[in-house]
TORSELUM-71879 format. One line per field, with one value per residue (C-alpha): residue number from 1; x, z negated, y negated; residue in one letter. Coordinates in Angstrom, 1 decimal. Layout:
% residues N
seq c(NUM; ...);
c1 c(X; ...);
c3 c(Z; ...);
c2 c(Y; ...);
type c(a; ...);
END
This chain:
% residues 482
seq c(1; 2; 3; 4; 5; 6; 7; 8; 9; 10; 11; 12; 13; 14; 15; 16; 17; 18; 19; 20; 21; 22; 23; 24; 25; 26; 27; 28; 29; 30; 31; 32; 33; 34; 35; 36; 37; 38; 39; 40; 41; 42; 43; 44; 45; 46; 47; 48; 49; 50; 51; 52; 53; 54; 55; 56; 57; 58; 59; 60; 61; 62; 63; 64; 65; 66; 67; 68; 69; 70; 71; 72; 73; 74; 75; 76; 77; 78; 79; 80; 81; 82; 83; 84; 85; 86; 87; 88; 89; 90; 91; 92; 93; 94; 95; 96; 97; 98; 99; 100; 101; 102; 103; 104; 105; 106; 107; 108; 109; 110; 111; 112; 113; 114; 115; 116; 117; 118; 119; 120; 121; 122; 123; 124; 125; 126; 127; 128; 129; 130; 131; 132; 133; 134; 135; 136; 137; 138; 139; 140; 141; 142; 143; 144; 145; 146; 147; 148; 149; 150; 151; 152; 153; 154; 155; 156; 157; 158; 159; 160; 161; 162; 163; 164; 165; 166; 167; 168; 169; 170; 171; 172; 173; 174; 175; 176; 177; 178; 179; 180; 181; 182; 183; 184; 185; 186; 187; 188; 189; 190; 191; 192; 193; 194; 195; 196; 197; 198; 199; 200; 201; 202; 203; 204; 205; 206; 207; 208; 209; 210; 211; 212; 213; 214; 215; 216; 217; 218; 219; 220; 221; 222; 223; 224; 225; 226; 227; 228; 229; 230; 231; 232; 233; 234; 235; 236; 237; 238; 239; 240; 241; 242; 243; 244; 245; 246; 247; 248; 249; 250; 251; 252; 253; 254; 255; 256; 257; 258; 259; 260; 261; 262; 263; 264; 265; 266; 267; 268; 269; 270; 271; 272; 273; 274; 275; 276; 277; 278; 279; 280; 281; 282; 283; 284; 285; 286; 287; 288; 289; 290; 291; 292; 293; 294; 295; 296; 297; 298; 299; 300; 301; 302; 303; 304; 305; 306; 307; 308; 309; 310; 311; 312; 313; 314; 315; 316; 317; 318; 319; 320; 321; 322; 323; 324; 325; 326; 327; 328; 329; 330; 331; 332; 333; 334; 335; 336; 337; 338; 339; 340; 341; 342; 343; 344; 345; 346; 347; 348; 349; 350; 351; 352; 353; 354; 355; 356; 357; 358; 359; 360; 361; 362; 363; 364; 365; 366; 367; 368; 369; 370; 371; 372; 373; 374; 375; 376; 377; 378; 379; 380; 381; 382; 383; 384; 385; 386; 387; 388; 389; 390; 391; 392; 393; 394; 395; 396; 397; 398; 399; 400; 401; 402; 403; 404; 405; 406; 407; 408; 409; 410; 411; 412; 413; 414; 415; 416; 417; 418; 419; 420; 421; 422; 423; 424; 425; 426; 427; 428; 429; 430; 431; 432; 433; 434; 435; 436; 437; 438; 439; 440; 441; 442; 443; 444; 445; 446; 447; 448; 449; 450; 451; 452; 453; 454; 455; 456; 457; 458; 459; 460; 461; 462; 463; 464; 465; 466; 467; 468; 469; 470; 471; 472; 473; 474; 475; 476; 477; 478; 479; 480; 481; 482);
c1 c(-32.8; -35.9; -39.0; -40.7; -44.5; -46.8; -50.3; -51.6; -49.8; -51.8; -55.0; -55.7; -53.8; -55.9; -55.5; -51.8; -51.2; -52.9; -51.2; -47.7; -48.0; -48.6; -46.3; -43.4; -43.5; -44.4; -47.4; -50.0; -53.5; -55.1; -54.9; -58.4; -59.0; -60.1; -57.7; -54.8; -52.0; -48.9; -45.6; -43.5; -39.6; -38.9; -41.5; -40.3; -36.6; -37.6; -39.6; -36.7; -34.4; -36.8; -37.0; -33.2; -33.1; -35.8; -34.0; -30.8; -32.6; -34.2; -30.8; -29.2; -31.9; -31.8; -34.9; -34.8; -36.6; -39.3; -41.8; -45.2; -47.8; -50.6; -53.4; -54.7; -57.1; -60.5; -59.8; -56.8; -58.5; -61.3; -59.1; -58.9; -62.4; -61.6; -59.3; -62.0; -64.5; -62.0; -61.3; -64.3; -65.8; -62.5; -61.2; -61.1; -62.3; -60.9; -63.7; -62.9; -59.9; -60.8; -64.4; -64.4; -65.5; -62.7; -63.3; -61.8; -62.2; -59.0; -58.5; -56.0; -54.0; -55.3; -52.4; -50.4; -51.1; -53.4; -51.0; -47.9; -48.9; -49.9; -46.2; -44.9; -46.5; -44.3; -41.1; -41.1; -40.5; -38.1; -37.1; -33.9; -35.9; -36.9; -37.1; -38.2; -38.1; -39.0; -40.3; -41.5; -42.4; -45.3; -48.6; -51.8; -55.3; -58.3; -61.6; -61.6; -65.1; -64.2; -62.9; -59.5; -56.4; -53.1; -50.5; -52.8; -56.1; -55.9; -57.2; -53.8; -51.1; -48.1; -45.2; -46.5; -43.8; -44.7; -42.4; -43.7; -42.0; -42.5; -41.2; -41.1; -43.0; -44.8; -41.8; -39.7; -42.5; -42.7; -38.9; -39.6; -42.3; -39.7; -37.2; -39.8; -40.4; -36.6; -36.4; -39.4; -37.8; -34.6; -36.6; -38.6; -35.4; -34.0; -37.1; -37.1; -40.6; -41.7; -44.5; -46.6; -47.2; -50.7; -52.0; -55.2; -58.5; -59.9; -62.5; -59.9; -57.1; -55.9; -58.2; -56.7; -54.3; -53.9; -53.0; -52.0; -49.8; -50.1; -47.6; -49.1; -47.8; -49.6; -50.6; -50.7; -54.5; -54.5; -55.6; -53.4; -52.0; -51.1; -47.7; -46.7; -48.3; -47.0; -49.1; -48.6; -50.8; -49.9; -51.0; -54.1; -52.9; -50.6; -53.7; -55.7; -52.8; -51.3; -47.9; -46.1; -42.5; -40.9; -39.5; -36.1; -38.1; -39.9; -43.3; -45.1; -46.1; -47.8; -45.5; -46.2; -46.3; -45.8; -46.1; -44.8; -46.3; -45.7; -46.4; -46.0; -47.8; -44.3; -43.7; -47.1; -46.0; -42.6; -44.2; -47.0; -45.1; -42.1; -43.6; -44.3; -46.1; -43.2; -43.5; -41.8; -38.9; -37.1; -34.8; -31.3; -31.3; -33.9; -33.6; -32.7; -30.8; -29.2; -27.5; -28.4; -25.9; -27.2; -24.6; -25.6; -23.8; -23.5; -22.7; -19.1; -18.0; -14.3; -14.9; -16.7; -19.4; -20.4; -16.9; -16.7; -20.1; -19.1; -15.8; -17.7; -20.2; -17.5; -15.8; -19.2; -19.9; -16.5; -17.5; -20.6; -23.3; -26.1; -25.5; -27.1; -25.9; -28.8; -27.5; -30.9; -31.1; -33.8; -33.8; -32.3; -35.5; -37.4; -34.7; -35.0; -38.7; -38.4; -35.9; -37.7; -40.9; -39.1; -37.7; -34.0; -32.4; -29.5; -28.9; -25.6; -25.5; -22.4; -22.0; -18.9; -18.0; -18.1; -15.7; -13.4; -13.5; -13.4; -16.7; -20.2; -23.6; -25.5; -29.4; -31.1; -34.5; -35.9; -35.4; -34.8; -31.6; -28.6; -25.0; -21.6; -18.9; -15.3; -14.6; -12.2; -14.8; -17.7; -17.7; -17.4; -20.1; -22.5; -22.1; -22.6; -25.6; -27.3; -27.0; -28.5; -31.4; -32.2; -32.1; -34.2; -36.9; -37.2; -37.3; -39.8; -42.1; -41.7; -42.7; -45.8; -46.7; -46.3; -48.1; -51.2; -51.5; -53.8; -54.9; -58.4; -60.8; -64.3; -66.1; -66.8; -63.1; -62.3; -64.9; -63.3; -60.0; -61.8; -63.8; -61.3; -60.4; -56.9; -54.9; -55.0; -56.8; -55.9; -58.9; -59.4; -61.1; -62.3; -61.3; -64.8; -65.6; -69.0; -67.5; -64.8; -67.3; -69.6; -66.7; -65.9; -69.6; -69.7; -66.4; -66.9; -63.3; -61.5; -59.9; -56.2; -55.8; -53.7; -50.1; -47.4; -45.4; -48.1; -46.6; -47.4; -51.0; -52.0; -54.4; -53.3; -54.8; -58.2; -59.2; -62.6; -64.1; -66.3; -68.9; -69.6; -67.9; -65.9; -62.3; -60.2; -57.6; -56.1; -55.5; -57.1; -56.1; -58.7; -58.1; -59.7; -57.8; -57.0);
c3 c(93.4; 92.8; 95.0; 96.4; 95.7; 97.5; 96.9; 94.6; 96.7; 99.8; 98.4; 95.5; 96.8; 95.2; 91.7; 92.3; 93.5; 90.6; 88.1; 89.6; 89.6; 85.9; 84.7; 86.8; 85.6; 88.8; 87.7; 84.9; 86.2; 83.0; 83.6; 82.9; 86.5; 89.0; 91.9; 90.1; 88.5; 86.4; 87.9; 85.5; 85.4; 87.4; 90.1; 90.4; 90.8; 93.7; 95.3; 94.9; 96.7; 99.6; 99.7; 99.6; 102.9; 104.4; 103.3; 104.8; 108.1; 108.0; 107.5; 110.2; 112.7; 111.8; 109.6; 106.8; 103.5; 102.4; 99.5; 100.0; 97.3; 96.7; 97.0; 100.4; 100.8; 102.4; 105.0; 106.3; 106.1; 108.3; 111.2; 112.7; 113.2; 114.2; 111.2; 108.8; 110.3; 109.7; 106.0; 104.8; 102.9; 101.2; 99.8; 96.1; 95.7; 93.2; 92.6; 89.3; 87.6; 84.0; 83.8; 86.8; 90.2; 92.9; 95.7; 98.1; 97.2; 97.3; 98.2; 96.9; 100.0; 101.7; 104.2; 105.0; 108.5; 107.3; 104.5; 106.7; 110.0; 108.8; 107.7; 110.9; 112.8; 110.7; 111.0; 114.7; 117.0; 119.8; 121.9; 119.9; 116.8; 118.6; 118.0; 114.5; 112.2; 108.5; 106.1; 102.5; 100.0; 97.9; 96.2; 98.3; 97.2; 98.9; 97.4; 98.4; 98.1; 98.9; 96.5; 95.2; 95.2; 93.6; 96.0; 98.9; 98.6; 96.0; 95.3; 94.5; 97.0; 94.8; 97.2; 100.5; 103.1; 106.1; 108.8; 110.9; 114.1; 116.7; 120.3; 123.4; 125.6; 125.7; 126.9; 123.9; 121.6; 123.2; 122.6; 118.9; 118.7; 120.2; 117.5; 114.8; 116.1; 115.9; 112.4; 111.4; 113.0; 111.0; 107.8; 108.4; 109.0; 105.7; 104.0; 105.9; 107.2; 110.7; 112.0; 115.1; 116.7; 118.2; 119.9; 118.1; 120.0; 120.6; 117.9; 115.2; 116.0; 113.4; 113.3; 115.6; 117.3; 121.1; 120.3; 117.2; 116.7; 113.7; 112.3; 110.6; 108.6; 107.9; 104.3; 102.7; 103.0; 106.7; 106.6; 108.0; 106.1; 107.9; 106.6; 109.0; 111.5; 114.3; 116.0; 119.0; 118.5; 121.8; 121.2; 119.3; 115.9; 117.5; 119.1; 115.9; 113.8; 116.5; 116.5; 119.5; 120.7; 123.2; 126.2; 127.8; 130.4; 127.7; 128.0; 124.9; 124.8; 122.1; 120.6; 120.9; 117.6; 116.1; 112.7; 111.1; 107.9; 105.3; 101.6; 98.7; 100.8; 101.9; 98.4; 98.4; 101.7; 100.3; 97.2; 99.2; 102.1; 100.3; 97.0; 95.8; 92.9; 90.6; 91.3; 93.5; 95.8; 96.5; 99.5; 98.1; 99.8; 97.4; 94.3; 91.3; 90.1; 92.9; 90.6; 87.0; 85.0; 82.3; 79.7; 78.2; 74.9; 72.9; 69.2; 68.3; 71.9; 72.0; 74.8; 75.0; 77.7; 77.1; 77.8; 80.9; 82.1; 81.5; 83.4; 86.5; 86.2; 86.2; 89.3; 91.1; 90.1; 91.5; 94.8; 95.0; 93.6; 91.2; 88.3; 84.9; 82.1; 80.1; 76.6; 74.9; 72.1; 73.7; 75.5; 79.0; 80.5; 79.4; 81.0; 84.2; 84.2; 83.6; 86.4; 88.9; 88.1; 88.8; 92.1; 91.4; 94.5; 92.8; 89.3; 88.1; 85.2; 83.1; 80.3; 78.4; 81.1; 83.7; 81.7; 81.2; 84.8; 86.1; 87.9; 88.1; 89.1; 91.6; 91.9; 95.0; 94.3; 97.8; 98.0; 94.3; 95.3; 92.9; 93.8; 92.0; 93.2; 92.2; 89.9; 92.3; 95.2; 93.3; 95.0; 98.5; 97.8; 96.3; 99.3; 101.8; 99.8; 99.6; 103.3; 103.8; 101.5; 103.4; 106.7; 105.4; 104.0; 107.4; 109.4; 107.0; 107.3; 111.1; 111.5; 109.3; 111.3; 114.7; 113.6; 112.8; 116.1; 118.5; 122.1; 122.9; 125.8; 124.2; 121.1; 120.0; 120.0; 118.1; 115.5; 114.9; 114.1; 111.6; 110.0; 107.1; 107.5; 108.7; 111.4; 114.4; 117.6; 121.0; 123.3; 126.9; 126.9; 129.6; 127.8; 127.1; 123.6; 123.8; 124.4; 121.8; 119.1; 120.0; 119.5; 116.1; 115.1; 116.5; 114.8; 111.6; 112.2; 113.1; 116.4; 115.6; 119.2; 122.1; 121.9; 122.2; 124.3; 126.9; 129.2; 126.6; 126.5; 130.0; 130.3; 132.5; 136.0; 136.1; 132.5; 131.9; 129.0; 127.0; 126.3; 129.8; 132.1; 133.9; 134.7; 131.5; 131.5; 128.1; 125.5; 122.3; 118.8; 116.1; 112.5; 109.0; 107.4; 104.0);
c2 c(17.9; 15.9; 15.7; 12.7; 12.8; 10.4; 12.0; 9.2; 6.6; 7.5; 9.0; 6.6; 3.6; 0.9; 2.4; 3.1; -0.5; -2.2; 0.0; -0.5; -4.3; -4.2; -1.4; -2.4; -6.0; -7.8; -9.9; -10.2; -10.2; -11.4; -15.1; -16.6; -17.9; -15.2; -14.8; -16.5; -14.5; -15.0; -14.0; -11.9; -12.2; -9.0; -9.8; -13.3; -12.2; -9.9; -12.7; -15.1; -12.7; -12.6; -16.4; -16.7; -14.8; -17.0; -20.2; -18.9; -18.3; -21.7; -23.3; -21.2; -22.3; -26.0; -26.4; -28.9; -28.2; -30.7; -30.8; -32.3; -33.2; -30.6; -33.2; -34.3; -37.2; -36.3; -39.0; -37.2; -33.8; -35.1; -36.2; -32.7; -31.5; -27.9; -27.5; -28.7; -26.2; -23.4; -24.3; -26.3; -23.3; -22.5; -25.8; -26.9; -30.5; -33.0; -35.5; -37.2; -38.9; -38.5; -39.4; -41.7; -40.5; -41.0; -43.5; -40.9; -37.3; -35.1; -31.5; -29.0; -28.1; -24.9; -25.3; -28.4; -29.6; -32.4; -33.3; -33.4; -34.8; -38.3; -38.5; -37.0; -39.9; -42.3; -40.2; -39.3; -42.2; -41.3; -38.3; -38.4; -37.2; -34.0; -31.2; -31.9; -28.9; -28.7; -26.1; -25.8; -23.0; -24.2; -23.3; -23.4; -23.0; -21.3; -20.5; -16.8; -15.4; -11.8; -9.3; -10.6; -8.4; -9.5; -10.8; -9.9; -11.8; -14.6; -18.0; -19.5; -18.4; -19.4; -18.5; -19.9; -20.4; -22.7; -24.1; -27.0; -28.2; -30.9; -30.8; -32.9; -30.4; -27.1; -25.2; -26.2; -25.3; -21.9; -21.5; -22.3; -19.5; -17.1; -18.2; -17.7; -14.1; -13.5; -14.9; -12.7; -9.6; -10.2; -10.6; -7.5; -5.5; -7.0; -5.7; -2.4; -3.1; -2.0; -4.1; -4.9; -8.4; -9.1; -12.2; -13.1; -13.3; -16.8; -16.4; -15.5; -17.8; -20.4; -23.5; -26.1; -23.7; -23.2; -19.6; -17.5; -14.5; -12.2; -9.7; -6.6; -3.7; -0.4; 0.2; 3.6; 3.9; 3.2; -0.4; -3.2; -6.2; -9.4; -10.6; -13.3; -15.8; -18.0; -20.7; -22.9; -26.0; -27.7; -31.4; -30.7; -32.0; -34.6; -36.3; -36.2; -37.7; -39.9; -38.2; -39.8; -40.3; -42.6; -40.8; -41.6; -43.6; -45.7; -44.0; -42.6; -39.0; -36.8; -34.1; -30.4; -28.6; -25.1; -23.5; -20.3; -18.9; -16.2; -15.6; -13.3; -10.7; -9.8; -8.4; -6.7; -5.0; -3.9; -2.4; -0.7; 0.6; 2.0; 3.3; 6.8; 8.4; 7.5; 3.8; 1.2; 2.0; -1.3; -1.9; -2.5; -6.0; -7.4; -5.2; -7.4; -4.4; -2.3; 0.2; 1.1; 3.1; 5.4; 6.6; 10.0; 10.3; 13.5; 13.9; 14.8; 14.0; 12.9; 10.4; 7.1; 7.3; 3.7; 2.3; 4.5; 3.2; -0.4; 0.2; 1.5; -1.4; -4.0; -2.5; -2.4; -6.1; -7.1; -5.4; -7.5; -5.2; -6.1; -3.7; -3.0; -0.6; 0.8; 1.1; 1.3; 3.9; 6.0; 9.3; 9.5; 10.8; 7.7; 5.5; 7.4; 6.9; 3.2; 2.5; 4.8; 2.9; -0.4; 0.9; 0.5; 2.1; 3.9; 5.4; 6.6; 9.0; 9.5; 12.1; 13.3; 15.9; 13.2; 11.1; 14.0; 15.0; 11.4; 11.8; 10.4; 11.6; 9.5; 9.7; 8.2; 6.6; 7.2; 10.9; 11.7; 13.6; 13.8; 14.5; 14.2; 11.8; 11.2; 8.2; 6.6; 6.8; 5.3; 1.9; 3.4; 6.0; 3.5; 1.2; 4.1; 5.4; 2.1; 1.6; 5.1; 4.3; 1.2; 3.0; 5.9; 3.5; 1.8; 5.0; 6.6; 3.5; 3.3; 6.9; 6.3; 3.2; 4.8; 7.9; 5.7; 3.9; 5.8; 4.9; 5.8; 5.2; 5.1; 3.7; 7.3; 8.2; 5.0; 5.8; 9.2; 7.5; 5.2; 8.0; 8.2; 4.4; 5.2; 3.5; 1.2; 2.0; 0.5; 0.5; -0.9; -4.4; -6.6; -9.8; -11.2; -12.4; -10.8; -7.3; -7.9; -8.9; -6.0; -3.6; -5.1; -4.6; -1.0; 0.0; -2.0; -3.1; -6.3; -7.0; -7.8; -9.0; -7.7; -6.5; -9.2; -10.0; -10.2; -7.7; -5.0; -6.1; -5.1; -2.2; 0.8; 0.8; 2.4; 1.8; 0.3; -1.7; 0.8; -1.9; -3.4; -0.9; -3.6; -3.1; -3.6; -6.4; -5.6; -3.0; -4.5; -3.4; -2.8; -1.9; -2.0; -4.9; -6.5);
type c(m; g; k; v; r; r; e; k; w; s; n; e; f; s; e; w; y; n; e; i; l; e; t; a; g; i; i; d; k; r; y; p; v; k; g; m; n; v; w; l; p; y; g; l; r; i; m; r; n; i; e; a; f; i; r; a; e; m; e; r; t; g; h; d; e; v; l; f; p; a; l; i; p; e; t; e; f; q; k; e; a; e; h; i; k; g; f; e; d; e; v; y; w; v; t; h; a; g; l; d; p; l; d; v; r; l; i; l; r; p; t; s; e; t; a; m; y; s; m; f; s; l; w; i; r; s; h; a; d; l; p; f; k; v; y; q; i; v; n; v; y; r; y; e; t; k; h; t; r; p; l; i; r; v; r; e; i; s; r; f; f; e; a; h; t; a; h; a; d; f; e; d; a; e; r; q; v; k; e; d; l; e; i; f; d; r; l; a; k; f; l; a; l; p; y; i; i; s; k; r; p; e; w; d; k; f; p; g; a; y; y; s; l; g; a; e; i; m; m; p; d; g; r; t; l; q; i; g; t; m; h; n; y; r; q; n; f; a; r; a; y; d; i; k; y; e; t; e; t; g; e; h; e; y; v; h; q; t; t; f; g; m; s; e; r; l; l; a; a; v; i; s; v; h; g; d; d; n; g; m; v; l; p; p; t; i; a; p; i; q; v; v; i; v; p; i; p; k; k; d; a; s; v; d; v; f; a; y; a; r; e; i; a; e; e; l; r; k; a; g; f; r; v; h; v; d; e; r; d; i; r; p; g; r; k; y; y; d; w; e; l; r; g; v; p; l; r; i; e; v; g; p; r; d; v; e; g; r; k; a; v; i; a; r; r; d; t; m; e; k; f; t; v; e; r; e; n; v; v; e; d; v; r; k; t; l; d; e; i; h; e; n; l; y; n; r; a; k; e; f; l; e; g; h; i; k; r; v; d; t; i; e; e; a; k; e; v; f; e; d; r; r; g; i; v; e; i; p; w; c; g; s; e; e; c; g; l; k; m; e; e; e; l; d; a; k; m; l; g; v; p; y; p; e; e; k; a; k; a; p; e; g; k; r; c; p; v; c; g; r; e; a; k; f; m; a; r; f; a; r; t; y);
END
């Protein structure tokens, strides 16, 4: 039986993460523009599997896929003043066509509200057009001035998912946000990722939003990573872009809008949360190869281990599994290392004795355990073991997340939690921006917001804000973030 080691994973996470992205074939960081990376085949296959689930969810919930240009005229960008204020320091400007200056400058989209909504005003005319639900998966560009980190903080987000919807009223927009939360929950379970949802404070909501929700996971070093956002815009963008519809009584009203966004940070989260010192550990749902079969030949053996391995592989493929037989002429130990590094959930080893006895040895990537199964039970045992692996990954990550959320009453107690930069603290808060920003400064941490849904956010009776001493209205979450 093997042993799972996670010392480097947790204690030297940054080094571990950068090494895994390269050695496991996820991306190449050597592209000559800082903050822009090249997707490698294996990494792209994993990301495509994640996107396939997202696309299926979008289709299930009545969203249509669109594809907008990457260039946005400055005239459209300027229509929503609050949005510009939020992104003006991050945009890339296109100022020339060849050697000639452009009459109207263009930006590379940092997000798509200002690109889409001038078209929405043309497409949406009547109450019969609502709700209007579209999405796209595209490249977005932000001039990130902080330290870049592949898949996490980049200047080109190359797998940016965004859903945009328009509704007749605020209540229907709220129903859409609830649907987004349900979609995200299904996706998170698909990826075996436990998470928390927080309602962002006013000073940290998305530019132009009425309110913003953020989904965070806990990284191995105790920092949090935002992997999903949901925003209710009310009519803020509709008024700026004149998106109106004719009601049943013939009046004209501005639509209410929402957005829902995610990116390749989803893959960063999977790699980070589930990994160990041997490399990645992929949930079976998204692994390009769910089962790798390693034949172990021996000289002068009277049986053909390769034919036996191919026979098992074919049966597993017919049962719907993604399978690969590793017939490379290298030592078995090297093969084990390669597939453990790449996170393949299950390995099947077959040697001459296994062929003679009609057996196979199964090795689990999550626990490093090995056990022998009968040949006729391989499909059933593989299916059962993959389900167990997925459940174990989720439960292990959930225990880690919950073990790193601590409720405290004072700034001093919160500082103790952050001494080793680990975890989320929940602390009483009166609700004022002044006190919230003061706590951010004192703790050198970001306020994630308050727990969502809002009934979870209320502070217990008798709790007081540690800054002003007034009665606390909420429990506010703080964390060191990526």
